[in-house]
C-alpha positions as a LaTeX table, in Angstrom:
\begin{tabular}{lrrr}
\hline
Residue & $x$ (\AA) & $y$ (\AA) & $z$ (\AA) \\
\hline
Glu1 & 25.23 & $-57.77$ & 27.86 \\
Val2 & 27.68 & $-56.18$ & 30.26 \\
Gln3 & 28.19 & $-52.49$ & 29.59 \\
Leu4 & 30.59 & $-50.30$ & 31.51 \\
Val5 & 31.23 & $-46.62$ & 30.85 \\
Glu6 & 33.94 & $-44.75$ & 32.70 \\
Ser7 & 33.96 & $-40.98$ & 33.16 \\
Gly8 & 35.55 & $-38.29$ & 35.27 \\
Gly9 & 39.01 & $-38.25$ & 33.80 \\
Gly10 & 40.72 & $-35.11$ & 32.67 \\
Leu11 & 43.60 & $-32.77$ & 33.29 \\
Val12 & 44.67 & $-32.12$ & 36.87 \\
Gln13 & 47.73 & $-30.54$ & 38.44 \\
Pro14 & 50.18 & $-32.59$ & 40.48 \\
Gly15 & 48.85 & $-33.00$ & 44.01 \\
Gly16 & 45.29 & $-32.62$ & 42.83 \\
Ser17 & 42.31 & $-34.95$ & 43.05 \\
Leu18 & 39.82 & $-36.54$ & 40.71 \\
Arg19 & 36.85 & $-38.84$ & 41.15 \\
Leu20 & 36.27 & $-41.39$ & 38.44 \\
Ser21 & 32.89 & $-42.98$ & 37.84 \\
Cys22 & 31.88 & $-46.21$ & 36.13 \\
Arg23 & 28.27 & $-46.59$ & 35.09 \\
Ala24 & 27.30 & $-50.26$ & 34.82 \\
Ser25 & 24.43 & $-52.10$ & 33.16 \\
Gly26 & 23.54 & $-55.54$ & 31.84 \\
Phe27 & 24.25 & $-57.51$ & 35.01 \\
Thr28 & 23.38 & $-57.51$ & 38.70 \\
Phe29 & 25.71 & $-54.78$ & 39.85 \\
Ser30 & 24.88 & $-55.05$ & 43.55 \\
Arg31 & 25.95 & $-58.70$ & 43.64 \\
Ser32 & 29.17 & $-58.21$ & 41.72 \\
Ala33 & 32.71 & $-57.41$ & 42.74 \\
Met34 & 34.08 & $-54.51$ & 40.74 \\
Thr35 & 37.63 & $-53.57$ & 39.86 \\
Trp36 & 39.56 & $-50.51$ & 38.77 \\
Ala37 & 42.71 & $-50.99$ & 36.74 \\
Arg38 & 44.89 & $-48.74$ & 34.67 \\
Gln39 & 47.16 & $-48.99$ & 31.68 \\
Ala40 & 49.92 & $-46.85$ & 30.29 \\
Pro41 & 50.64 & $-46.90$ & 26.55 \\
Gly42 & 52.59 & $-49.99$ & 25.61 \\
Lys43 & 52.41 & $-51.47$ & 29.10 \\
Gly44 & 50.32 & $-54.08$ & 30.82 \\
Leu45 & 47.30 & $-53.54$ & 32.99 \\
Glu46 & 47.97 & $-52.53$ & 36.58 \\
Trp47 & 45.47 & $-53.41$ & 39.29 \\
Val48 & 44.36 & $-50.42$ & 41.32 \\
Ser49 & 41.48 & $-51.57$ & 43.50 \\
Thr50 & 38.63 & $-54.05$ & 43.92 \\
Ile51 & 35.45 & $-53.81$ & 45.96 \\
Asp52 & 33.38 & $-56.89$ & 46.65 \\
Ala53 & 29.61 & $-57.22$ & 46.93 \\
Ile54 & 29.65 & $-56.50$ & 50.67 \\
Asp55 & 31.84 & $-53.42$ & 50.30 \\
Asn56 & 35.16 & $-54.89$ & 51.34 \\
Ala57 & 37.81 & $-52.85$ & 49.54 \\
Tyr58 & 41.22 & $-53.99$ & 48.41 \\
Tyr59 & 44.05 & $-51.88$ & 47.06 \\
Gly60 & 47.32 & $-52.53$ & 45.33 \\
Gly61 & 49.97 & $-51.12$ & 43.08 \\
Ser62 & 51.49 & $-47.70$ & 43.11 \\
Met63 & 48.24 & $-45.89$ & 43.97 \\
Lys64 & 47.68 & $-47.66$ & 47.28 \\
Gly65 & 47.11 & $-45.11$ & 50.02 \\
Arg66 & 46.02 & $-42.45$ & 47.57 \\
Val67 & 42.76 & $-43.91$ & 46.28 \\
Thr68 & 39.40 & $-44.92$ & 47.70 \\
Ile69 & 36.98 & $-47.21$ & 45.91 \\
Ser70 & 33.25 & $-47.05$ & 46.56 \\
Arg71 & 29.97 & $-48.00$ & 44.98 \\
Asp72 & 26.37 & $-46.82$ & 44.82 \\
Asn73 & 24.19 & $-49.81$ & 44.10 \\
Ala74 & 21.09 & $-47.64$ & 43.68 \\
Lys75 & 22.82 & $-45.91$ & 40.77 \\
Asn76 & 24.71 & $-48.95$ & 39.45 \\
Thr77 & 27.84 & $-46.84$ & 39.67 \\
Leu78 & 31.37 & $-47.52$ & 40.84 \\
Tyr79 & 33.70 & $-44.74$ & 41.95 \\
Leu80 & 37.40 & $-44.17$ & 42.44 \\
Gln81 & 38.49 & $-41.16$ & 44.45 \\
Met82 & 42.09 & $-40.33$ & 43.61 \\
Asn83 & 44.16 & $-37.93$ & 45.68 \\
Ser84 & 47.74 & $-36.62$ & 45.66 \\
Leu85 & 47.98 & $-37.32$ & 41.96 \\
Lys86 & 51.41 & $-37.56$ & 40.36 \\
Pro87 & 52.54 & $-37.16$ & 36.76 \\
Glu88 & 53.11 & $-40.92$ & 36.60 \\
Asp89 & 49.40 & $-41.40$ & 37.20 \\
Thr90 & 48.86 & $-40.14$ & 33.67 \\
Val91 & 47.30 & $-43.24$ & 32.14 \\
Val92 & 43.93 & $-44.62$ & 31.09 \\
Tyr93 & 41.72 & $-45.98$ & 33.87 \\
Phe94 & 39.29 & $-48.85$ & 33.33 \\
Cys95 & 36.60 & $-50.52$ & 35.37 \\
Ala96 & 35.70 & $-54.19$ & 35.13 \\
Val97 & 33.26 & $-56.65$ & 36.59 \\
Gly98 & 34.76 & $-59.11$ & 39.04 \\
Gln99 & 38.34 & $-59.57$ & 40.16 \\
Phe100 & 41.34 & $-58.14$ & 38.41 \\
Arg101 & 42.61 & $-59.98$ & 35.36 \\
Pro102 & 45.55 & $-58.87$ & 33.26 \\
Ile103 & 43.86 & $-58.82$ & 29.87 \\
Arg104 & 40.94 & $-56.64$ & 28.87 \\
Asp105 & 38.03 & $-58.29$ & 27.14 \\
Ser106 & 34.87 & $-57.00$ & 25.50 \\
Ser107 & 33.14 & $-56.52$ & 28.83 \\
Trp108 & 35.54 & $-53.79$ & 29.92 \\
Gly109 & 34.67 & $-50.17$ & 29.43 \\
Pro110 & 36.50 & $-47.87$ & 26.99 \\
Gly111 & 38.40 & $-46.21$ & 29.82 \\
Thr112 & 38.90 & $-42.64$ & 30.87 \\
Gln113 & 42.12 & $-40.71$ & 30.41 \\
Val114 & 43.71 & $-38.99$ & 33.39 \\
Thr115 & 46.47 & $-36.48$ & 32.75 \\
Val116 & 48.47 & $-35.08$ & 35.64 \\
Ser117 & 50.49 & $-32.09$ & 34.55 \\
Ala118 & 51.34 & $-28.57$ & 35.61 \\
\hline
\end{tabular}
């Protein structure tokens, strides 16, 4: 059973940085593409970044240029380094196995809340 648990969210001032983590289990992490997405209340999922099994990274959406995705296969953990955070980045961040898809299913993690505020 796929299990994903995000962490690292919290309160940060505008212009600040955070690193999110996603601990994975129940599948072969090292052979899987992994995705970060985010969702504001009442809105659809927004793709943030995907990293494939050979560490090619892809970015999109409004965070492009401000985030870096990475992975540690020895720890079965996915990361998202976020810099120059803005108040509009105040949303819940999710990780998922595979490519981005616009609907969360039971394999997604519960998410981690990021709040950017002075």
